[in-house]
N, C-alpha and C positions, 0 to 999 in steps of 0.2 A: 848460118842464121839459126838463132835459138828459138825453139818453140816453147810458148808459155804453157806451163802445165795447169791443169784444172785446179790444183791446190793453190797455186800462186794467184790465179784469177779470183778465187773466193776470198783470199786474204786482202787483195786490193779492194774489192767491193765492200768488204767489211770495214776497212779503214776509211774509205770515202763516206760510208754511211755514218760512222761515228763522228766524223767531222761535221756533217750536216746536222745531226741531232744536237751536238754541242752548241752550234751556232743558233739553233731555234731556241734552245733553253736560255741562251744569253739575251736574245731579243725579247722573249716573254718576260724574263726578269726585269729587263729595262722598262718595258711597258708597265709592269706592275708597280715599279718604283715611281714612275712618272704619275700614274693614276693616284697612288697614295699621296704623293707630294701635292698634286692638284687639289685633292679632297681636303688634305690638311690645311693648305693655304686658304681654301674657301671657308672652312670652318673657323679658322682664326679671324678672317676678315669679317664674317657675319657675327662673330661673338662680340665684336666691338659695337655693332649697331643697336642691338636690343636694349642696351643700358639706358640711353636717353628716352626710348619709348616707355620703358618701365617707370622711369622717373616721372615722365609726363603723366602716366596713368595714376601715379600716387598723388600728384598735386594738380587736380583739375582746375580749370579757370573758373573763378567765382562769378556768380550771376550778378549782372548790373541792375540796380534798383534806384529809383529816385526817392530822395528823402527830403523832408521839410522840417526845419527846427521849429519846435513849438514850446512856448513857456506858459505854464499854468497861471490863471488869473482868478481873483476872488469874484465869484458870480452869485448874484442874489437868486435864491431859490424861490420859485413862484408856484402857488397852487392856483390853477385856473379852473373855472367852472362856469356853467350857464344856469340862469335861473329866471324867474318871472317876478316883476315888481308888483307886490300886492299892497293894497291900502292898509293902513294901520287898523282901521275899523270900517266894516261894511255891514250895515244893519238894515233889515226891512222895517218899514213903519207900518204898524197895524192899528186898526180901529179897536177901541176899547169898549165900544157900545154899538148898538144897532140904531139905524134911523136914516133919515134923508139928509143929504149934504145941503146945508144952507148957504155956505160961503167957502170959497177957496181963496186963500190970501197970498199964495206964492205960485211961481211957475217953475217948471223943470229946468235945472241948470243953475238955480239961484244958490248962493252961498248963505248958509243958515247959521244962526247962533244957537247955542244950546238952549232948549226950551222954547224956541220961537214957534208961534202958532202957524201951522201949515193950512189947516182947514177947520171949519166948525159945522157941527150938525145943526139942524133946525131944532131950537130949544123951546118952542111954544108949548108943547105938551109937558115937557119936563119943568118948565117954569110954573105951569099950573099945579103940578104935583108939589113943587116947593112951596107955593103959596098955601096950599091946603095943609101941608105938614107944619108950616109955621103957625097957622091958625090953631091947629090941634095942639101944638106945643103951648101956645098962649093960654088956651082954655085949661090945659092940664096944670099950668103954672098957677092959675087963679084958684083952681080946686085945692091945690096943695097949700097955698097961702091961707085960704079960708079954714082948712082943716087944722092947720097949725095954730091959728088964732083961737079957734074953738077949744082946742085942747088946753091952751094957756088959760082960758076962762073957766075950764072945767066942765064944759057942756058937750065935749066930744071925746071919743076914745082914741087911744093910741093906734088901734088897728086902722081907724079911718085915715090917720095921717100916713101910715105905712102904705095903704092902698093908693092914696093920692100921690105919694112919692114914686111908686112904681109906674103909675100912669104917666107922670111927668117924664120919667126916664125914657119910656117908650116913645113919647112924642118927640123928645129931643133926638133920639136915634132916627126917627123918621125924617126929621129935618136934615140930619147929616147925610142920610142916604140920598135924599133929593138933591142936596148940594153936590154930592159926589157924582151923581148922574149928570148934572149940568157941567161939572168940570170935565167929565169924560167926553163931552161933546166937542172938546177942543183936541185936535190932533196936533201934537207938538214934536219938534225935532229932538231925538234922544241925546244928541251931542252936536257940537259944531262940525259942519262939513258941507259938502255939496249935494244938492238934491239931484240924484242921478236919474230917478224915475218918479212919475206922479200919475196914478191910474184912476183918479176920481174927477168928477165934474159936478158943478152945482146942480142940485135937484136929483142926483143919483142916490139910490138906496144902497146902503152898505151894511153888511152883516158884522156882528161882533167877531173880532179876530181876523178879519180879512186884511190882506196886504194892500196898502194904498200907495206905497212909494218906497224909495230906498235912498238912504243917506250914506255917503262915503266920505271918510276922512283919510286923505293921503298925505297928511303931514304928521309924522314922517311916513316913508315907504318902508315896506318890509320885503326882503328877498329871501326866498327859501332855496337852498341848494342841497344836493346829496353828496356826501363825502365817502370815498372808498375806504375800505378797512385799512389799507396800508398807509393812508394819508391822515387817519384820524388823530394820531399823536402830534401832527404838525399844526392842527387848527385849535386855537384856544379862544375862550371868551375874552373880549377886549382887544383882539387884534384888529388892525386897520385893513380895510378892503377897498381896493380901487374898483370903481364901477363905471362901465361904459354901456349906456343904453342904446338900443337899436335906433332911436330917433336922433342920435348924435350927441346928446347931453352926456356929460361926465360928472361924477361926484365921488365923494369919499365916504364910506360907511364904516360901521363897527360891528364886529361879531357879538351878537347879544345872547345867542343860545347855541349849544352843541348837544345833541342827543347822546345819551349813554346806552341806548338800546338800538340795535340794528333792525332795519326792516327785514321781516321774515322772508320776503321774496327776493329782494335785490341785494341784501347783505350790505346796505349802505346806511350811513348815519345822517339824519337831517340836521341842518344848521340854519340859523336865521341871522341875517345881516340887516341892521337898521340904517337907512339912508335919509339924512335930513332933506326936507322938501318944504321949507317954511312957506314959500309963496305958492305952492301947489302947481308949479310950472311943469313938473314931470308927471305925466299921466300914469295911473295905475294900470296894471295888466300887461305892460309891454315887456319884451325880452331884455335881458341884461347879461353882460359878460363881467365876471368878477375875477380879480387877480389879488391873491392874498400873499404877501411876502412872508416866508416861513424861516428865513435865515440865510446864511452865506455858506458856500462850499468852494473849494479850489478845484477848478476844472479847465480843460482845454477846449478851444473852439475848433471844430474840424468839419470836413464835409462828410455827409453820410456815405458817400461812395467808397471811403477807405475802410469801412467796417468789414470785419471778417468773422467767419465762424470757425471755431476750433473743431477738431475731429469729433468731439462729443457734443457739438452744437452750441458751445458757449460763445456769446457775442464778445468780440474784443478787437484790439488794434495791434498791428505788428510794428515794432520799432527796431532800430539798429543801435546796439550798445557801442561803447568806445573801441571794442575789439572787433567791430564789424560783424557781430553775430546777431542773428534775428532773435527777437524776444517777443512772445505773445502775451499781451496784458488783457485780462478780463476787465471790462469796463461797464459802467452803468450810465445811462443817459439822465442827466439831472435837469436839462432844459432843452427844449427844441424850438427852433425858429425856422422861418421859411427859407433862410439862406444858409443854414447850418445847424449844428447841434453842439451842446456843451456836454462833455463827458468827464467822468471821474474814474480813477483807477490807474492813471499813468503817472510816471515820475513828474516832479515839478518841471523838469526840463527834459525834453525827449526829441530824438530824431525819428519822426514818424515816416514810415514808408508810404509815399503818396502814389507811386506808380510801380507796379510789379509785385504787389503783395500777394497776388494769387499764385505766383510761381515760386515762392520760397516758403520754407517751413521754419518752425521754432527750432533754434539751435544751429541753423545753417549759416555758414560764412558767406557774405555777399560783398559786392563792390558798390558801396553807396556813392551816389552822385547827387549834388543839389538839384532839386527839381527844375530850377530855372535854367540849368545847363543841359537838360536832357535832349534838347534839340541837336546837340553836337555829339550824341552817343548813338551811332548807327545801330548797334546791337539792341539797345533799349528801344529805339524807334520800332524795330521789327517786333519786339516783344509786346509793345503797346498796341501796335496795329493788329497783332494776332489775338490779343486778349479780348474776351467778351466784355461788354459794358457792365460795370459793377452796379449792383442793385442794392438799395437799402432794404433790410428785412422789414417788411411791413405786415400789418394785420388788416382786419376788416375796416373799411372806411378810410384807408390810407394812413392809419396811425402807425407811428414807428414803434416797433416792438423792442422793449428793453427789460432786462431782468429786474424784478423788484428787489430793493435793497434787503439783504439778509434773508431772502426767501428762496432765491433761485427760480421763482415762478415768473414767467413773462407776463407783463401787464402793458396796457396801452397808455402812452404818454401823450398828453394833449400838445398840439403844435400851436405855438404862439406866433403872432406877427413879429417881424424883425423890428427892433427899436431903432 
């Protein structure tokens, strides 16, 4: 039996150790190759997925909006104003002398002719003065005739004739004064009209210059209005004005006067419109609405709810062009009614955004849908449900605010009833 030496045992252990180390290195290398292969396969698989995501981020889905086709129409521009119907003439009647009223010939409310006697003073004392003046005139006339005859016979001087002539002239003046005093005892109508007031009675004492009545002529009527500065160029003498009185009567008047100087406080210009009233049926003093046509303009009829404000506060409307891109148009309100407004500043034919204009901006691409089909667009339904109620920009008193033409300054536009 052979005995293994220590040297042989060490060699055997070394060989076995080398065999185990080589096996471990092979296992570790295989694992490394597997891991690298797995990571590589995962990277290649994931590299194919991000491309559609990136493509989707580059082309986001367009916002859906409702649009309505609108075609411009010729609209008559109207200047509307309020005024008061004033009589053509309104004059107090005054006494031209003093004395006691002897007779009143008319009553309040009568229609008078020009020069018609309203009342008479008691003329007893004035008649006595006239009689005395006439007698003095007759005496002076005789003195003048006698002096003239004596001069012709040569027994009187020329000075006597001159003195008699002066006395006669004074007597004649006295008669004229007495006759004038009697004429002044008659209170007459200064012009044809209605006796609106009468403040005297028979037997009453009246002082000279006292008002005893008032005569009003309301054929025709005159209506005064105030014209803003920006509308002055639209109102001319001779223009026709439609007038509606508060009592229900309507008529047609004509612009008779337009001031060329503004009121210092209001900066408005006064204008007068004359309205025929031949039968006097329309009373003076009542309120009136005036509408003066000032021309035509091409405009679109829209709801105030679709108005928008630009980033700088400009009033406008958003439309969609043929390339489905949003365009913001600055507009001006040319006429307002209770059921909508007429605006200028849009193309003659436009696709107006009626729903969703608050969620899109100028230059943005959208998905336009006819507004009658919006009930079938779930996304747009959600947008409309979430959107706040649109409000029309208004000023004090509920007036619609619109930029004045060529000025950029907001002014108030009167709202007219729908026709």
